[in-house]
C-alpha positions in Angstrom: 121.0 -52.7 183.8 121.0 -49.0 184.7 117.7 -47.2 184.4 117.7 -44.4 181.8 117.1 -40.8 182.9 113.6 -41.0 181.3 112.6 -43.6 183.8 113.1 -41.1 186.6 111.0 -38.5 184.7 108.0 -40.7 184.0 106.2 -42.3 186.9 103.9 -44.8 185.3 104.5 -47.6 182.9 102.0 -46.2 180.3 102.4 -42.7 178.9 101.4 -40.6 175.9 103.6 -38.6 173.5 103.3 -35.4 175.4 104.5 -37.0 178.6 107.4 -38.5 176.6 108.4 -35.1 175.1 108.2 -33.5 178.6 110.5 -36.2 179.9 113.0 -35.5 177.1 112.9 -31.7 177.2 116.6 -31.4 178.2 117.6 -32.9 174.8 118.2 -30.6 171.9 116.5 -33.1 169.4 113.9 -35.0 171.4 112.3 -36.6 168.4 115.6 -38.3 167.5 115.9 -39.5 171.1 112.5 -41.0 170.8 113.6 -43.0 167.8 116.7 -44.2 169.7 114.6 -45.2 172.7 112.3 -47.2 170.5 115.2 -48.9 168.7 116.9 -49.9 172.0 113.7 -51.2 173.5 113.6 -48.8 176.4 110.1 -47.8 175.3 107.6 -49.6 173.2 105.0 -47.9 170.9 101.5 -49.4 171.6 100.0 -47.2 169.0 100.6 -43.8 167.6 101.0 -41.4 170.6 100.8 -44.1 173.3 103.8 -45.9 174.8 104.9 -48.2 177.6 108.4 -49.0 179.0 110.2 -52.1 177.7 110.4 -55.3 179.8 113.7 -54.4 181.3 112.6 -51.0 182.5 109.3 -51.7 184.1 108.7 -51.2 187.8 105.3 -52.9 187.8 103.1 -54.8 185.4 101.4 -52.9 182.6 97.7 -51.9 183.3 96.3 -53.4 180.1 92.7 -52.4 181.1 93.9 -48.8 181.4 95.5 -49.0 177.9 92.3 -50.5 176.5 90.4 -47.3 177.5 93.1 -45.1 175.9 93.7 -47.0 172.6 90.2 -46.3 171.3 87.3 -44.5 172.8 84.9 -43.7 174.1 85.0 -47.3 175.3 85.2 -49.6 178.4 86.3 -53.1 179.0 83.5 -55.7 178.6 82.6 -59.0 177.0 84.8 -62.0 177.5 87.6 -60.2 179.3 85.3 -58.6 181.8 83.4 -61.8 182.4 86.6 -63.5 183.5 87.8 -60.4 185.4 84.6 -60.6 187.5 85.0 -64.3 188.0 82.0 -65.3 186.0 83.9 -67.5 183.5 86.9 -69.7 184.1 89.0 -69.0 180.9 91.3 -66.0 180.9 90.6 -64.0 177.7 93.9 -63.4 175.8 92.3 -60.6 173.8 91.3 -57.5 175.8 87.7 -57.0 174.7 85.8 -53.7 175.0 82.6 -52.0 173.9 82.4 -48.6 172.2 79.8 -46.4 170.5 82.3 -45.9 167.7 83.0 -48.3 164.9 84.0 -51.9 165.7 87.8 -52.0 165.6 90.7 -54.3 166.4 94.3 -53.4 167.3 97.2 -55.8 167.3 100.0 -54.3 169.4 103.3 -55.4 170.9 101.6 -56.0 174.2 98.6 -57.9 172.9 95.4 -57.6 170.9 92.6 -55.2 171.8 89.1 -55.4 170.2 86.2 -53.0 170.4 82.6 -54.0 169.6 80.2 -51.2 168.5 77.0 -51.0 170.6 74.3 -48.3 170.6 75.2 -45.2 172.6 72.1 -45.7 174.9 73.5 -49.2 175.8 77.0 -47.8 176.3 75.8 -45.3 178.9 74.7 -47.9 181.5 76.5 -50.6 183.4 80.1 -49.4 183.8 82.3 -49.3 186.9 85.4 -47.2 187.6 88.2 -49.4 189.1 90.8 -47.5 191.1 94.4 -48.6 190.6 97.0 -48.5 193.5 98.6 -45.4 191.9 95.5 -43.3 192.0 94.6 -43.8 188.3 91.5 -45.7 187.2 89.9 -47.6 184.3 86.4 -48.2 183.2 85.0 -51.8 183.0 81.5 -53.2 182.5 79.6 -54.4 185.6 79.1 -58.2 185.7 75.5 -57.7 184.5 76.5 -55.5 181.6 79.4 -57.7 180.5 77.1 -60.7 180.3 74.4 -58.7 178.5 77.0 -57.4 176.0 78.1 -60.9 175.3 74.6 -62.3 174.8 73.7 -59.5 172.4 77.0 -59.9 170.6 76.4 -63.7 170.0 73.8 -63.1 167.2 74.2 -66.5 165.7 73.0 -68.2 168.9 69.3 -69.1 168.6 67.8 -68.8 172.1 64.0 -69.0 172.3 63.4 -70.3 175.9 64.7 -69.7 179.4 66.0 -73.3 179.4 67.9 -72.8 176.2 69.4 -69.6 177.7 70.4 -71.4 180.8 72.1 -74.2 178.8 73.9 -71.6 176.6 75.2 -69.7 179.7 76.2 -72.7 181.8 77.4 -75.0 179.1 78.6 -72.9 176.1 79.9 -69.9 178.1 80.7 -71.9 181.2 79.3 -69.1 183.4 79.6 -69.8 187.1 76.1 -70.7 188.4 76.6 -69.0 191.8 77.9 -65.9 190.1 74.9 -66.0 187.7 72.5 -66.2 190.6 74.1 -63.2 192.3 73.5 -60.8 189.3 71.1 -58.0 189.8 67.9 -58.6 187.8 67.0 -54.9 187.9 70.3 -53.9 186.3 69.7 -56.5 183.6 66.2 -55.2 182.9 67.6 -51.7 182.5 70.2 -53.0 180.0 67.6 -55.0 178.2 65.6 -51.8 177.8 68.6 -49.9 176.5 69.4 -52.7 174.0 65.7 -53.4 173.3 66.8 -57.0 173.7 64.5 -59.9 174.4 67.4 -62.2 175.3 68.7 -59.8 178.0 65.2 -59.5 179.4 65.0 -63.3 179.5 68.3 -63.3 181.4 66.8 -61.1 184.1 63.9 -63.5 184.4 66.3 -66.5 184.5 68.3 -64.9 187.4 65.1 -64.4 189.3 64.2 -68.0 188.7 67.6 -69.3 189.9 67.3 -67.3 193.0 63.9 -68.8 193.8 65.0 -72.3 192.9 68.1 -72.2 195.1 
C-alpha cells in the first residue's frame, strides 16, 4: 500500500489539527481532504484537534503516554498504568490512567480509554518525571513513589489503620513487588504525604523504612 503524501509531510504518528492543515496546505479545500482521510482510515481522530495515523500508515507504535498528556491537561500519567510502567505491579493496565488538577474525566477513543483523576494542585506539583522518547519528544509520568501514593489516596474505600494492614493491601491486593517497594524513597513519600495531608502515605514512608531495616 502506497504511503499518502501527508505521511511524508508529518514526521510523527501523533499530530494536532494545525500540523494536519500544514501538511495539507497544497490542497485548495484542506478541510474536505481531512474528511476524506478520516473516512479512508489514513488518519484517526483521537479527540477534537488530535489525530494519529491509521494502522496501515504507521512507521512506529503510537506513544499513548504522550497522547495522555495531550488529551487533557495539565496532567501526567500515574496510578495503575504508571505502577506497571515502573515494574511495581505485574498486570498491564489497559486503561491509561493519569492525575490532573482539573476535573476528573474519562475519554473513550479509537486507540483506548484514558482516565484522569483530580488531585489537589499542591499534590500534582511533586513527583513527576520527564521521559525522553527516541525522537526527541517527551512525556510526563509520576515517579514510582508518586504513582503508589496517588493510588493509595485514590482507594478511599480501603480501611487501613496499621502498617501491617497497609503491607497486606500493597502486597496482596495491589500485588506490588516487594523488592520494588523496598527500593522506594521514604523522603519522597513523606513530601507527597505532606502535599496530600495523607496519613496513609505517611504510613507508607514508615513501612518502606521498616522493610529496608528488616531485609
